[in-house]
C-alpha positions in Angstrom: -11.9 -19.5 -11.6 -15.2 -18.2 -10.4 -18.2 -17.7 -12.7 -20.5 -14.7 -12.0 -23.8 -15.0 -13.9 -25.1 -11.4 -14.2 -28.4 -9.8 -13.5 -28.6 -6.2 -14.8 -31.6 -4.4 -13.5 -33.7 -1.5 -14.8 -37.0 -0.8 -13.2 -36.9 -4.1 -11.4 -36.6 -6.0 -14.7 -33.7 -8.1 -16.1 -32.1 -6.4 -19.0 -28.8 -6.4 -21.1 -27.3 -3.4 -22.7 -25.3 -3.3 -26.0 -22.0 -1.4 -25.5 -23.4 0.2 -22.4 -26.1 2.0 -24.3 -29.3 2.4 -22.3 -31.2 3.0 -25.5 -30.3 -0.4 -26.7 -31.5 -2.3 -23.6 -33.1 -5.7 -24.2 -35.5 -6.8 -21.5 -35.9 -10.5 -20.6 -39.1 -12.2 -19.4 -37.4 -13.8 -16.4 -37.5 -11.8 -13.2 -34.4 -11.0 -11.1 -35.4 -13.3 -8.2 -36.3 -16.2 -10.6 -33.0 -15.8 -12.5 -31.0 -16.0 -9.3 -32.9 -19.1 -8.2 -32.2 -20.7 -11.6 -28.5 -19.8 -11.4 -28.3 -21.4 -8.0 -30.1 -24.5 -9.2 -27.6 -24.8 -12.1 -24.7 -24.9 -9.6 -23.6 -21.3 -9.5 -22.1 -20.0 -6.2 -21.8 -16.3 -7.2 -24.0 -13.6 -8.6 -23.1 -10.2 -10.2 -26.1 -7.8 -9.8 -26.1 -4.3 -11.2 -28.5 -1.5 -10.5 -28.4 0.2 -13.9 -30.9 2.8 -12.7 -28.6 3.6 -9.8 -25.5 3.7 -12.0 -27.1 6.5 -14.0 -28.7 8.4 -11.2 -26.3 7.9 -8.3 -29.1 6.5 -6.1 -29.6 2.9 -5.1 -33.0 2.5 -6.9 -33.1 -1.3 -6.9 -31.4 -1.8 -3.5 -34.4 -3.5 -1.8 -34.7 -6.1 -4.6 -31.0 -6.8 -4.6 -30.9 -7.1 -0.8 -33.8 -9.6 -1.0 -31.9 -11.7 -3.6 -28.8 -11.6 -1.4 -30.8 -12.9 1.6 -32.8 -15.6 -0.2 -30.8 -16.9 -3.1 -28.0 -18.6 -1.2 -25.5 -17.1 -3.6 -22.5 -14.9 -2.9 -23.8 -11.6 -4.3 -21.7 -8.7 -5.4 -23.5 -5.6 -6.6 -22.7 -2.2 -8.1 -24.6 0.8 -9.5 -24.9 4.1 -7.6 -22.7 3.1 -4.6 -20.9 6.5 -4.1 -20.8 6.8 -0.3 -19.5 4.8 2.6 -23.0 4.8 4.1 -24.5 3.3 0.9 -21.8 0.6 0.8 -22.4 -0.3 4.4 -26.2 -0.4 3.9 -25.8 -3.0 1.2 -23.3 -5.1 3.3 -25.8 -5.0 6.2 -28.5 -6.1 3.9 -26.7 -9.3 3.1 -24.7 -8.4 0.0 -21.2 -9.9 0.3 -19.3 -7.4 -1.9 -20.0 -3.9 -3.1 -18.6 -2.5 -6.4 -17.6 1.1 -6.6 -17.5 2.7 -10.1 -17.9 6.4 -10.5 -17.0 7.0 -6.9 -13.7 5.3 -7.4 -12.7 7.9 -10.0 -14.2 11.0 -8.4 -13.5 10.2 -4.7 -10.4 8.1 -4.4 -10.2 8.8 -0.7 -13.4 6.7 -0.3 -11.8 3.8 -2.2 -8.8 3.9 0.2 -11.0 4.0 3.3 -13.3 1.2 2.2 -10.6 -1.0 0.9 -8.9 -0.7 4.3 -12.0 -1.3 6.3 -13.6 -4.0 4.1 -10.7 -5.6 2.1 -12.7 -8.7 1.1 -16.0 -6.9 0.6 -15.1 -4.1 -1.7 -14.3 -4.2 -5.4 -13.9 -1.5 -8.0 -15.6 -1.6 -11.4 -13.2 -0.3 -14.1 -15.3 0.3 -17.2 -13.1 1.0 -20.2 -13.9 2.6 -23.5 -10.9 2.8 -25.9 -8.6 2.2 -22.9 -10.0 5.1 -20.9 -12.2 4.9 -17.7 -15.9 5.6 -18.2 -18.2 6.8 -15.4 -21.9 7.5 -14.6 -23.3 4.4 -16.1 -20.8 4.5 -18.9 -22.3 7.8 -20.2 -19.1 9.8 -19.7 -15.5 8.8 -20.7 -12.7 10.3 -18.7 -9.0 10.8 -19.7 -7.9 8.3 -17.1 -5.9 5.3 -18.5 -7.8 2.2 -17.4 -4.7 -0.1 -17.0 -2.8 2.5 -15.0 -5.9 3.1 -12.9 -6.0 -0.6 -12.0 -2.4 -0.4 -10.8 -3.3 2.7 -8.7 -6.1 0.7 -7.2 -3.8 -2.2 -6.3 -1.4 0.3 -4.7 -4.3 1.7 -2.6 -5.1 -1.6 -1.1 -7.9 -2.7 -3.5 -8.0 -6.5 -3.9 -10.8 -6.9 -6.5 -11.4 -5.2 -9.8 -14.2 -6.0 -12.3 -12.8 -4.9 -15.6 -15.3 -4.3 -18.5 -14.4 -3.6 -22.1 -17.5 -1.6 -23.0 -17.0 -2.1 -26.7 -17.4 -5.8 -26.2 -20.3 -5.7 -23.7 -23.5 -7.3 -24.9 -22.2 -7.7 -28.5 -21.8 -11.5 -28.4 -18.5 -11.0 -30.3 -16.1 -12.4 -27.7 -14.0 -10.9 -24.9 -10.9 -8.8 -25.1 -8.5 -11.5 -24.0 -5.5 -9.4 -24.7 -6.3 -6.9 -22.0 -7.0 -9.6 -19.5 -3.7 -11.1 -20.2 -2.1 -7.8 -19.4 -4.2 -7.2 -16.3 -3.4 -10.7 -15.0 0.2 -9.4 -14.6 -0.8 -6.9 -11.9 0.4 -8.8 -8.8 -2.0 -8.8 -5.9 -5.0 -7.8 -7.9 -7.9 -10.2 -8.5 -9.4 -9.5 -11.9 -12.9 -10.4 -12.9 -13.4 -10.3 -16.7 -16.6 -8.7 -18.0 -17.8 -7.8 -21.4 -18.5 -10.0 -24.4 -17.7 -13.4 -23.0 -19.5 -15.6 -25.5 -17.7 -18.9 -25.9 -16.8 -21.7 -23.5 -13.2 -21.6 -24.9 -12.9 -18.1 -23.5 -13.7 -19.3 -20.1 -10.8 -21.8 -20.4 -8.5 -19.1 -21.8 -9.3 -16.7 -18.9 -8.6 -19.5 -16.4 -5.3 -20.2 -18.0 -4.4 -16.5 -17.7 -5.0 -16.7 -14.0 -8.1 -14.5 -14.0 -10.1 -14.6 -10.7 -13.6 -14.5 -12.2 -15.7 -14.2 -15.3 -19.0 -12.5 -15.7 -21.5 -14.2 -18.1 -24.5 -12.2 -19.2 -26.1 -11.9 -22.6 -24.5 -15.0 -24.1 -26.0 -17.0 -21.2 -29.5 -15.4 -21.7 -29.4 -16.0 -25.4 -28.4 -19.6 -25.0 -25.0 -19.3 -26.6 -23.1 -20.0 -23.4 -25.1 -22.2 -21.1 -24.3 -21.5 -17.4 -23.6 -25.2 -16.7 -21.0 -25.3 -19.5 -19.3 -22.1 -18.2 -19.2 -23.6 -14.7 -17.8 -26.8 -15.9 -15.1 -25.1 -17.9 -14.1 -23.0 -14.9 -13.7 -26.1 -12.8 -11.6 -28.1 -15.3 
């Protein structure tokens, strides 16, 4: 299983939200570039970078910073937040980002998902952010009536190979991940699921691996010292 240490960015700074609430953002002293370098030094191969400003505004406000990290860190960088057109996706890919994550656009412009999944099957993922089982959009500020699990099946049928599934109620709460939903999602044949939201304990890394989950994103628990990155990496390789 692959471990994706996370860098969430607001105004060029590393932050973590609680349950997707921008008003409950905690800023960390470490900068995004320094964090990426530390992750690489710890043995990480992947990085999950999110432009939270862009997720809210629909503009890639931290694109230059993320592109710089992609070029200089030596990590496989996937990024999301404000990627709502083919042009924007291709600009990120041209800048050295290895995988772009569509969120709001996947719900509001499904034709774009189909087109990009066909054109860049290994370089496109969809972020499915779920609140009470329903898909949330626009930086998690709006909750739709779309069932999150069914939407994942629809994405698979459209040719999408990678989904980052976040249980918003768990995100940033240091209370553990929703292992039940990941067990269910693991049954969608042909879809690589990355678990996101609330992963706090090394035992959860092992459990997700047993379920056959493709990747796990570690964020607040890592920054708070509850789940050291090296421990998560070791558990994923066991």
